[in-house]
C-alpha positions in Angstrom: 0.0 0.0 0.0 1.5 3.3 -1.0 1.9 6.0 1.7 0.8 9.5 0.7 3.7 12.0 0.3 2.2 14.2 3.0 2.4 11.4 5.6 6.0 10.6 4.7 6.9 14.2 5.1 5.3 14.4 8.6 7.2 11.3 9.7 10.4 12.8 8.6 9.7 15.9 10.6 8.9 14.0 13.7 12.1 11.9 13.4 14.2 14.9 12.9 12.7 16.6 15.9 13.4 13.6 18.1 17.0 13.5 16.9 17.4 17.2 17.6 15.9 16.8 21.1 18.2 13.9 21.8 21.2 15.9 20.5 20.3 18.8 22.7 20.0 16.5 25.8 23.4 14.9 24.9 24.9 18.4 24.5 23.6 19.4 27.9 25.0 16.2 29.6 28.4 16.7 28.0 28.4 20.4 29.0 27.6 19.4 32.6 30.3 16.8 32.7 32.8 19.2 31.2 31.9 21.8 33.8 32.3 19.4 36.7 35.6 18.1 35.3 36.8 21.7 35.0 35.8 22.5 38.6 37.4 19.4 40.0 40.6 19.4 38.0 43.2 21.8 39.6 44.9 22.3 36.2 43.6 21.6 32.8 46.0 21.9 29.8 44.6 23.8 26.8 46.4 23.5 23.5 46.4 26.6 21.3 47.3 26.1 17.7 49.0 28.7 15.6 50.5 28.8 12.2 54.1 28.4 13.4 53.9 26.4 16.7 51.7 24.7 19.2 51.6 26.4 22.6 50.2 24.5 25.6 49.0 26.6 28.4 47.4 25.7 31.8 44.3 27.1 33.2 44.2 27.3 37.0 40.8 27.5 38.5 40.2 30.5 40.8 38.8 28.2 43.5 42.3 26.5 43.8 44.6 29.5 43.4 43.0 31.5 46.3 44.0 29.0 49.0 47.5 28.7 47.5 47.9 32.5 47.7 46.7 32.7 51.3 49.1 29.9 52.4 52.1 31.7 50.7 51.2 34.9 52.5 51.0 33.2 55.8 54.4 31.6 55.2 56.0 34.9 54.4 54.5 36.5 57.5 56.0 33.8 59.7 59.4 34.3 58.1 59.2 38.1 58.7 58.3 37.5 62.4 61.3 35.1 62.8 63.7 37.6 61.3 62.4 40.4 63.5 62.8 38.3 66.7 66.3 37.2 65.7 67.3 40.8 65.0 65.9 41.9 68.4 67.9 39.2 70.2 71.1 40.1 68.4 70.7 43.8 69.3 70.0 42.9 72.9 73.1 40.7 73.1 75.2 43.6 71.6 73.7 46.1 74.1 74.5 43.8 77.0 78.1 43.4 75.8 78.5 47.2 75.4 76.5 48.6 78.3 77.4 46.1 81.1 81.1 47.0 81.3 80.2 50.7 81.3 77.8 50.2 84.1 80.4 48.3 86.2 83.0 51.0 85.5 80.5 53.7 86.5 79.6 51.9 89.7 83.3 51.6 90.7 84.0 55.2 89.9 81.0 56.3 92.1 82.0 54.0 95.0 85.6 55.2 94.9 84.5 58.8 94.8 82.3 58.4 97.8 85.1 56.6 99.7 87.5 59.5 98.9 85.0 62.0 100.2 84.5 60.0 103.3 88.2 59.8 104.1 88.4 63.6 103.6 85.5 64.1 106.0 87.1 61.8 108.6 90.3 63.7 108.4 88.4 66.9 109.2 86.5 65.1 112.0 89.9 64.3 113.6 90.8 68.0 113.6 87.4 68.7 115.4 88.2 66.0 118.0 91.6 67.4 118.6 90.3 70.9 119.2 87.6 69.5 121.6 90.0 67.2 123.6 93.4 68.7 123.3 94.7 66.8 126.3 93.7 63.5 124.5 95.0 64.6 121.1 93.4 62.8 118.1 90.8 60.0 118.3 92.4 56.6 118.6 89.7 54.9 116.6 86.4 55.3 114.8 84.4 54.3 117.9 85.8 57.4 119.7 84.3 59.7 117.1 80.9 58.1 117.2 78.0 57.9 119.7 77.7 55.7 122.7 76.9 51.9 122.7 73.2 52.7 122.8 73.5 55.0 119.8 72.8 58.1 121.8 75.1 61.1 122.6 75.6 63.0 125.8 75.0 66.7 125.8 78.5 67.6 125.0 80.3 64.3 124.0 83.1 62.6 125.7 86.6 61.5 124.6 85.4 57.9 124.4 82.2 58.9 122.4 82.5 62.3 120.9 79.4 62.0 118.7 81.0 63.7 115.7 80.1 60.9 113.3 77.1 58.5 113.1 76.9 54.9 114.3 77.5 53.4 110.8 81.2 54.0 111.1 81.4 55.1 114.7 79.8 52.2 116.6 81.6 50.4 119.4 82.8 47.6 117.2 84.9 50.0 115.1 88.0 50.0 117.2 91.5 48.8 117.0 92.2 47.1 113.6 88.5 46.2 113.0 86.9 47.4 109.9 83.5 49.2 109.6 81.8 49.1 106.2 79.9 51.8 104.3 78.8 52.0 100.7 81.2 49.2 99.4 84.3 50.4 101.3 85.8 49.3 104.6 87.1 52.1 106.9 89.5 52.1 109.9 91.2 54.7 112.0 94.3 53.8 114.1 95.8 56.5 116.4 99.5 56.8 117.0 99.4 57.2 120.8 101.9 57.4 123.6 101.5 58.3 127.3 97.8 58.7 127.0 97.9 61.1 124.1 97.5 60.5 120.3 99.8 62.8 118.3 99.0 61.3 114.9 96.6 58.9 113.2 96.1 56.9 110.0 92.8 56.7 108.2 92.5 53.7 105.8 89.7 53.0 103.2 89.8 49.9 101.1 87.1 48.4 98.8 85.1 45.4 99.9 85.8 43.7 96.6 87.0 44.5 93.0 83.4 45.2 91.9 83.3 48.2 94.3 86.7 49.7 93.5 90.4 49.2 92.9 91.8 52.0 94.9 93.0 52.1 98.5 93.0 55.5 100.3 94.8 56.8 103.4 95.3 60.0 105.3 97.2 61.2 108.3 97.5 64.4 110.4 99.2 66.2 107.6 95.8 66.3 105.8 97.2 64.9 102.6 95.1 62.2 101.0 97.0 59.4 99.3 95.9 56.4 97.2 97.1 53.4 95.4 95.7 51.1 92.7 95.9 47.7 94.3 93.8 44.8 95.7 91.7 45.3 98.8 93.7 45.4 102.0 93.3 42.9 104.8 95.2 45.2 107.3 95.1 49.0 107.7 97.9 51.2 106.5 100.7 52.0 108.9 101.9 55.6 109.3 105.0 54.9 107.3 103.2 52.9 104.6 100.7 55.7 104.1 103.2 58.5 103.9 105.2 56.5 101.4 102.4 56.9 98.8 102.2 59.9 96.5 99.6 62.5 97.6 96.5 63.0 95.5 96.2 66.3 93.6 
């Protein structure tokens, strides 16, 4: 039985429409797969053809490059912090090496200067004592220049406790060859006495240790202060030993 031409034409149109619809669906599926593949793949090579050469480039998805950039920035920040800390430690170490010796030298100079001034003051105190007790002469020791055992002074002092200096250097223990300490230095006064009268004296000041000074000082009734650069003394200067030193200018 022959099919009319109009029916054949309609069948052709229906077949073509089904084919087109199927092709469209296949294209959509392929496009979706391609999109998912592009998203998942960190790097997808793309070949670009030209007349002279084939150049292959790589496309890096934005979703993968952002974390890489953030990680690199964090790494650089840590390196900078480490460098800054190391630099600070080096500068601190240099400062300690430079400043510490200067501080020690300054401390020694200040302690020595204070000891020098104290010896000068004690020499003047001996003159005051001599003028107050001419029949006794000079004070035979530091205790005689200080207050009584209770730390108090009589209305007008006595030869044994003239109350000219305080109890730091003038306490009862500061007698004979004993030392009394003040501000990093040890002090002693030893009178040159005969027949109940002291006609001369020797004041000695020596550092407690090398950290407090490297100079020993002495003075006698001639009011000339003398010094020497030496280790701390264990015994006070003698009159002869003190006068053998060169006087300070």
